[in-house]
C-alpha positions as CSV (number, residue, x, y, z in Angstrom):
1,M,14.4,42.2,13.3
2,L,17.2,39.8,10.9
3,L,17.0,37.5,13.8
4,T,13.5,37.5,13.8
5,A,12.4,37.1,10.1
6,L,15.3,34.0,10.0
7,A,13.2,32.7,13.2
8,A,10.6,32.6,11.0
9,V,11.6,31.1,8.3
10,A,13.0,28.1,10.0
11,C,10.1,27.8,12.0
12,L,7.8,28.0,8.5
13,A,10.4,25.4,6.8
14,A,10.0,23.2,9.9
15,T,6.4,23.4,9.3
16,A,6.1,22.5,5.8
17,A,9.0,19.0,6.4
18,V,6.4,18.0,8.7
19,V,3.3,18.6,6.9
20,T,5.9,17.2,3.5
21,V,6.7,13.9,5.1
22,R,3.1,13.4,6.5
23,V,1.5,13.4,3.4
24,L,4.2,11.2,2.3
25,I,5.0,8.4,4.6
26,R,1.9,6.8,7.2
27,I,2.4,4.2,9.6
28,V,0.4,1.6,9.4
29,T,-0.8,-1.5,12.0
30,V,-0.8,-5.0,10.1
31,H,-3.9,-6.8,12.1
32,G,-4.2,-10.6,11.2
33,P,-2.2,-13.1,9.8
34,S,-2.4,-12.3,5.6
35,M,0.8,-12.0,5.5
36,E,2.5,-14.2,8.1
37,P,5.6,-14.8,8.2
38,A,6.3,-10.7,6.2
39,V,4.6,-9.5,8.3
40,C,3.1,-10.3,11.4
41,D,-0.4,-9.2,13.0
42,R,0.3,-5.4,15.3
43,D,3.7,-5.4,13.2
44,R,4.0,-1.9,12.4
45,L,5.0,-0.9,8.8
46,I,6.1,3.0,7.2
47,V,4.3,3.2,4.1
48,R,5.8,5.9,1.1
49,R,2.4,7.0,-0.6
50,T,2.6,6.2,-3.9
51,R,0.5,6.1,-7.8
52,L,0.5,2.5,-8.8
53,S,2.9,3.3,-12.4
54,S,5.8,3.4,-9.3
55,I,4.8,-0.1,-7.9
56,R,6.4,-3.7,-8.8
57,S,5.4,-6.7,-9.1
58,G,6.1,-8.2,-5.6
59,Q,6.7,-5.5,-3.5
60,L,3.7,-5.3,-0.2
61,V,1.1,-3.2,-0.6
62,V,-0.7,-1.1,1.6
63,V,-4.6,-1.0,-0.2
64,A,-8.1,0.3,0.8
65,N,-10.5,-3.0,1.5
66,P,-12.6,-2.9,-1.6
67,Q,-15.4,-4.1,0.8
68,D,-15.0,-1.8,3.3
69,G,-15.0,1.1,1.0
70,H,-12.6,4.4,1.8
71,D,-13.2,4.1,5.9
72,G,-9.4,3.6,7.2
73,Q,-9.8,0.1,6.8
74,W,-6.1,-1.0,5.4
75,M,-5.3,-4.6,3.9
76,V,-1.1,-5.4,3.5
77,K,-0.7,-7.6,0.5
78,R,1.9,-8.4,-2.0
79,A,1.5,-7.4,-5.7
80,V,1.6,-9.8,-8.3
81,A,0.2,-8.6,-11.3
82,L,0.4,-4.6,-12.6
83,P,-0.9,-3.0,-15.6
84,G,-0.3,-4.8,-19.1
85,E,1.5,-7.9,-17.2
86,P,0.1,-11.2,-17.5
87,V,-2.3,-12.3,-14.6
88,P,-0.8,-15.1,-12.8
89,A,-2.1,-18.7,-13.0
90,A,-3.5,-18.7,-9.3
91,L,-6.1,-15.9,-10.3
92,R,-7.0,-16.3,-13.8
93,T,-10.1,-17.8,-12.2
94,A,-10.9,-14.8,-10.4
95,V,-10.2,-12.5,-13.3
96,P,-11.6,-12.6,-17.0
97,D,-8.3,-11.4,-18.4
98,E,-4.8,-12.6,-19.4
99,T,-3.2,-9.3,-19.2
100,V,-4.3,-6.8,-16.5
101,P,-5.8,-3.9,-17.6
102,D,-4.8,-0.7,-17.3
103,G,-5.2,1.4,-13.8
104,R,-6.1,-2.1,-11.8
105,F,-3.7,-4.5,-10.6
106,L,-3.9,-7.9,-8.6
107,V,-2.6,-8.4,-5.1
108,L,-2.4,-11.9,-3.6
109,G,-1.4,-12.7,0.6
110,D,1.5,-14.3,1.5
111,N,-0.7,-16.7,4.0
112,P,-3.5,-18.0,1.3
113,A,-5.4,-19.9,3.9
114,V,-6.7,-16.8,5.6
115,S,-6.4,-13.8,3.2
116,A,-8.8,-12.0,1.6
117,D,-7.2,-11.0,-1.8
118,S,-7.8,-11.1,-5.4
119,R,-8.2,-14.9,-5.8
120,R,-11.8,-13.7,-3.8
121,L,-11.9,-9.5,-4.2
122,G,-11.0,-9.9,-7.9
123,Y,-8.4,-6.8,-9.6
124,L,-8.2,-3.4,-7.2
125,H,-8.3,0.1,-8.7
126,A,-5.5,1.9,-9.0
127,D,-7.6,4.2,-6.4
128,R,-7.6,2.0,-3.7
129,L,-3.5,1.9,-3.4
130,L,-2.5,4.0,0.1
131,G,1.4,2.7,-1.1
132,V,4.5,0.8,-0.4
133,V,5.5,-0.5,2.4
134,V,9.4,0.7,2.8
135,R,10.3,-1.4,6.0
136,K,8.9,-2.7,9.5
137,L,9.3,-0.5,12.8
138,A,11.2,-1.7,15.4
139,G,9.0,-2.9,18.3
């Protein structure tokens, strides 16, 4: 009886761990060259779900494309300005403010010739953020 109870507890703990990992971690596949050379087409990335307050400028982030809604169209970009930070010179014509307002952030692609980013999209809202890229998967 004790062995059965221990097995049930172990099974529940394992299930809880898997659910927690699936909620906190996502695997995203890159489509397109907008972040080359940092990440390339078909690279697979481990993404840790997080809030805007946990992001730092310069980190690679995954965001929902504001032109596609929340239907799974993710974009990998570099966070370049967060709430309260100055708007970078390269983006001053794309947004009206000198500092980034609360709940908003700016992103750029590493390959500007092909990147849909804040130069065209302006501010992104915090609810568009999926998370921060932790690392590439070996492939």
